[in-house]
N, C-alpha and C positions, 0 to 999 in steps of 0.2 A: 253150133259157137264154137267148135273149133275155126272155123272157116274166117269166122269173125274177127278172132285173136292172130291169127296168120293173118289177114289183111290188116287189122290194127297193129302189128307190130313193123309190118314193110312201110306203111304212112307217116310211123314215126321214123323211121328209120328214111323217108324220103326229106322228110322235115329236115332231119340232123343233117343232111347233105346240103341241103337246100339253104341251111341257116348257115353253114360253115362259105357257101356260096357266097351271098355275100356279106357274111363277114370280114373274106377275104380275095377272094378275086372276080366282083363286079370292079372294072375300070371307073374313077372317077377321072381322067381324061383320054383323049388321044390324039396321038402326036405331041404331048406337051399340053393342049388346050384344054382347058377343064370343062366338064360334062354337067350340066344339071339337069340329075335324073333325079331326084329326091326323093323325090313325092314318090316315084318309081317302085323307090325303096319302099317306104313309109307303107305305102299300099302293100303290098307285096310279104314287108314280116304282120304286119300287121293280118292280112289271110294267116300266116303262120301260127302263130301268136291264140289266132282263133281256135281254130286247126288243133292244138296244143290242148288249148282248155275242153274244147268239147271231149277228145278223146282221150286226157289222161286231168283234169282237175278238179279238185273240191272243192268247195268254195267255203271260203272263212267267215264267218257273218262277224265278230268283232273288226278285223284286217278291212271287210270292206265297208266299215261306218268309216276308217279312217280314210278309206280311197275316197271318197264321196269330201270328206275332209277338208280331201287336197284341192278336191275341183270347187266346193266350195269359197278356198282358198285363192285358187285361179282367178275364178269370172268374179268373187265378192272385191279383189284389188282392181280387176277390171269396173266395175260398175261405179266405184269411188271414186278414180281416176275420169271417169268419162263424165260422170255428175260434173264431176270439180270442171267440167269442160277444158280440162288438161287441150292444147295443140301441139302440131307437129308430132303425133304421137303411130307409132300403125299396130295393123296386128305382124303378131307374128306366133301364127300358128302351126309353123313345123315343130318347132322349139315344145311349144305345147303338145302338138299330136302325143313326138316321141315319149315326153314326161310320162303320158298318161296310161299310152300302149304299155308301159315298162312298169306303173302302179297299178295297170290294170292284171298284168301277169303277177303282182308282186302278193294280190287278195285270196290265191288259189294253194292249193296243194297238191305237188303233186304225183303220182303213182303209175307210172309208163310200162307197158306192154310192150320189151325190145327184142329185136333179135340178136343175141348179144354175138355173136361171129361177125354178124355184118358191121355192127354200129363199129364195132375196134377192129375193121379192117379197114375203114374212112376214116378211125381217130389216127392208126395210122402210117396209111396213106399221107395222111394231113402233114403227119408230124414229121415224116419225109422228104415231103414238099415244099414245108417250112426252111428245116436245119438246109437243104440244099439252098433255096435262097437268101438266106439269110448268110450263109457260108459266102456264097457268090460274091456280095454287098461286100462281106468283111474281106476281101481276097481280088474285089477291084477286077471281076471279070462282066468283061465287057458288055458279051451279051448280057446278061443277065443287069447290068447298071441301066441298058438303055431299053431294055423290055421295062421298068422299074419308073425311070422316068419319063418313057413313055405312056404308060397307062393308068402310074397310080400316083401326077401329082397333082397336089391339093395345097391350101392352104395361100401363099404368097408362091408369085414365083419363082424367088433365092430357094424357098424353104430345100426341099429335094435337094438339089445341086449340093447347094452345106454343107449338109447329111450326109452324102455320098461323096464329100470328097475326103471325109473324116472319117470312109469304110464303115460308117455304123450300117447295123440289120433292120433299118425302118421295116422293109418288107413291106406292106399295101397299107400303111398309118399315116407316111408320111413325113410323120417327126419322131426323134428318140424316146420320148417321153409316153406316147402310147405304143409303142413297140417296147418297150423294158415293161410294161404294166402284162400286153399280151402274154409274154413271152414267160415272165413270173408263171401268170398263172398257166402257163401248156406244163409248167415243174411241177407246182400242184398237182395237177390232171395228172401227168403223167405217171406219180407219185402214188396214185392210186391202181396202176393199173403193174406197176411191176413187183409187185410182191407177186405175180404168178404170171410175167413174163419179163425177161432181163432186156431183151429190146427197149423196153421204153425206160431199165437205169441207163441204157448208153444214151436215149433221146434225152436222159434230165442232163447228164456230165455236155452233151454239145446245147443244151440249153445253156446252161451255167453257162459257155464260152463263150454265146452270142449277148447275153443278158450284160457280163462281164463290158462285150462290144460295143454298146450303144453307147456307153461313155455319155453316163449325162445323171446329171443331182438325180431322180430317180432309178437306173438302178445300182448306183449306190449304195441308197437307205433299200434296195432290196435284197443286193447281197448283204447287209448286213443283216435281218432281215433273217436268207437262210443260213448265217452262220450261226444267229441266233436256236436256230429251233435243231437245227445238225449238233449242238452242242448238250445241249435239253436234253435228243434224243437218246446219245450214246458217251454222256457223260460219265456211265455207271461200267459202258463196254470197252475191255480193255480192246476188242477187234474194231470198236468205234474209236477208236485215236486215231485212225487212220484215219479213216469219213474226215475226222477235225483239222485236223493237220493239210486235209486236200482241199480244203473250202477255207482256210486258213490265208495257202499260198494260194487259192485266187481274189481273195480279197488286198490281201496283202497288196498283188500284182495289182490290183481295182486303183487302190488309194495309192499307189506312184500315178499311173494313169491319170486319176483328177489331180494328183497335187500338181503334174505339169503341165495341165490347162488349168490351173491353179481356182480348185474348187471354190476356198474361203469368198473367192468375189466373185464366184457363179452365184452362190447362196446371196452375199448382200451387197450386192449389184442395184440400185438405187431404178434402173431403168428394164434390170430384168430380175435380179434376184429376189425370192423369197419377203427381203427385206419391201420391195419396189409393191406389193400386192396390198401391205397391209399396214401401208405408211405412203408412201409418197408418188408421184408422178405416173406409174399404171394406171392407178385406181382411181385418180384425185376427182376424172367428170364422175368418174360409175358412182361414186361413194356424194357426188355431192345429189344426183338424179334420187338415187336411194333414198337422204335424207326429205330431199324437199319432195315426197310423196308417198314414204313410207314401202310400199312395195307396188309394181306395175302392174302383172295378174300377166298376160297377153299381151300388153302392150310395150311397147320399144322408142324410145326417140328416133326421130328420123333425121339425118345428122350431124348426127355429136358422134364424138369417138367412146363409144360404151363398151369399155373392153370387160365380160365374160368367162374368158374360154381359159385364164390361167387363176381360177379360184372355184369351185364346184362349190363354196359354202358362199359365193356374192352372187355368184350364179342361183343359187338359191332366196339369198337374200332380196336381191332383186326383185323378183319373180311372185314368192310370198314371204317373205322377211322368217322372221323365226320359226313359222306354225308352221310353212314350205320345208323349213331346214329337218323341226322335228320329228312333223309328219312321215316324209321320206328314209328318213335312218332308220323310225320305229318301223319301218314297214321294210325298208330292205333286211334288218334286222332278222325279225321272225322269217322271211321270206329263206333265210340265207339261212336259220336252225330246224326249219323244216323241211327243204329242199337240198341243202348241200351239205349233210349229214357231219360230222367230224371235225371235216375242216372249212364248215361256218366261220370259224372264228378267224381261221384263214384269212380267205376272199372277205369279213365283211374288216377285218381292221387294217388291212390294206386299201380295199375301198379308201374308207373315210381316209387312209393318210396322202394315198392319192388329191382328193377331193382337196387338199390344202391349197398345192401347188397346180393344179390343175385337171379343169372341169370333166370329171368324166363325160356329162352330153357332151364335150366338145368336138365328141369321134360321131358326134349324130344318128345319122339308123346305125350306126355298127356297132353303137352303146348296146342298141335294143339284143342287134345279132350275137355279140358276147358271152352276155348272160343267159341268151336261152340257147347258145353252143354249150356257154357252161354246164347251166343247167341238167342238157341230154346225154350230157359225156362222163358228170357225177353219175346220174342213172344204168348206166350202160356200166361200168366198171362193175368187174367180176366179183367183185371179195361183196356187193351188195346182192348180188346174182346167184344164189346160193342155190334157194332152192326153186331149183324143177321139179314139176310134176309129170310122167308117161304113165298114160295109161292105155296099152295096147298102142305100140308106140305112138301116141297123142299127146297132148301139150293137155291137162287139164285146166291150171291155173298157173298167173304167173306177175305179181304185182313186183313192185319195188316199193 
């Protein structure tokens, strides 16, 4: 029994490390030339997900029914469109497979056997690499800039150059929106560790600075959320006023930066702002396809200018109409509530707000890796792991 627990906890730690590699460090390009290895990533993360479920997952029957509902929506709408004899449509199984693996994970409640010291070491080393990488991009360190361009170019050829010219810490995500979301999640995750280790509190300060320097609408909104959290946490504590002042100064500096960049025009720009997503221009053709087909399941028009990256809501409406939208968000809420502890509401609200302006699944395979990373990091937090029991210097049981 003891040997099985030892093996299990080291396998979980290996899966944790592997997930971080897929999330942050697997190249998307070589010498700036894009790599087409999404299928390899999908298969690898599918295997990681299966192992996690086999080692740590407890099936929820109610969520299983909703998962089957998601599959019914996907294939039901696909069949309807095929029976209608639609032409010039192709299969988009890559997007379908990622959504399916994620919703499959969502139907389980996880209880993990973990090596706390090893996982914390992995987490802290990851923090250090991210912070050094981010600061290198902010302060225009040529070696780090060249490495990022060479191995992490993606989306369009000019995107990464535009980001780096503005000294944005985009890391390996290619764009400021995804980088800002990831940095915010790192702030929450380090908060879980900061109660027992001041080093993680130092990491949080660096991450707030990096979030500020991403200079995007997303980071501006997330900084406001941080301010609201700090005010609610420390408003009744006189010492906490120092924390409020610190975050307030950061947010003020952020506002100045955004005003210089004309934040209002960014929000209202009919070509690239929020208004373009839900009124005109960017989604014109996408809305027409949705209205003509109700939903497309796993199909996508070929040769059409379909835009799904800039709105998670429209992405779900395109694939499965309101049914997929409700099913997925409901599953994610239940998954977060059961597995992400008292911080589940932070993750859920930020995820929903992010989906308004950018589809979380535009990160493709990394959206799956990020969810697994958050799950395992939360389960590794010391505040949830004080139930060690040793008999004769051996661990008897340990469940999160």
